[in-house]
N, C-alpha and C positions, 0 to 999 in steps of 0.2 A: 094633637100636640101643636103648639104654636111654633112655627118654623122661622119666625123673623129673627133678625140679628140680636146680639147681646144676650142670647140664651145659651144653654149648654151645647146645642147643636151648631151654634154660630153660623147660621145661614140667614139669608134675606130673600124674601120673595118680593121682587120689584114690580111696580106697575109697568105695563107694556110700553108706555111712552118713555119712561126712564130707562128700561132695559134696552130699547132700540137706540136711544141716544148714546148710551155708554158703548154699546157694541159698534155703532157707527164710528165713534171716536177711535176705538181700538183698531178697527179695520183700516182707518186712515193712517194711524201710527204704524201699523204692520206694513202697509204699503211704503211708507217713508223709510222704514228700516230696510226693506228689500231694495229700495232705490239706493240707499247708502252702500249696501253690500255690493251692488252692481258697480257703483262708482269706484269702490276699492278694487274690485276685480278688474276694472278697466283702467286702472292707474290714473284716476282723476286727480286733479290738483288738490293738494291738502286743504287749502283755504275753502275750496268749494265743498269738500266733504264736511269740514267743520261747520260751515254755514248750515248745511242740511242737518247735522247732528244737533245744532242749537235749536233748529225748528222742531226736531223730535222732542227735545227737552221741554220746549214751550208747550207742545201738544200734550205731553205727559202731565205737565203742571196743570193745564186746563182740565184734563181728565180727572186728576186728583181733586181739584177744586170743586168740580161738579159732584163727584162721588162724596166728598166730605160734606158738602152742603146737604145732599140728599140724606146722608147718615144723621146729621144733626137734626134735620127737620122730621125725620121719622123715628129712627131707633132711639136716639138720645132723648128726644122729647117724650116719647112713650115711656121709656124707663124712668125718667124723672117723675112723670105723672104717677107711675106705679111705685114710687118710693125707693127706687133702685139708684140712689145717688152715687154709688160707686162708678157709674157710667161716666161721671165727670172726670174721675182719675184716669179712666181708660181713654177718654177723649183728649185729655191733656197730654198723655204719653204719645198718643197717635199724632197730635199736632207737632210735638217735639221731633218725632221721627220724620215727618214731612218737611220740617224746616232745616234738616241737615244739609 
């Protein structure tokens, strides 16, 4: 059974390079979050914490952009080629969520 995205199982098998890149980004973000927690625990200055929080937001946005691009180039293209044009509605809804 095909386990790629946009099917009943809703999973995606990623190429090793893509997987590693996404995991590396998430690991960096996780480290940033731990750093912010330590700053709060150590009573760091609010503006410094907010600066780090903004950096996490930017890192999450970069993660989302990379994942969205990968999704469009793989799952969306494949589904359109297979005549599953409802993926365009799914993509539109997804982009709207990301833009909130």
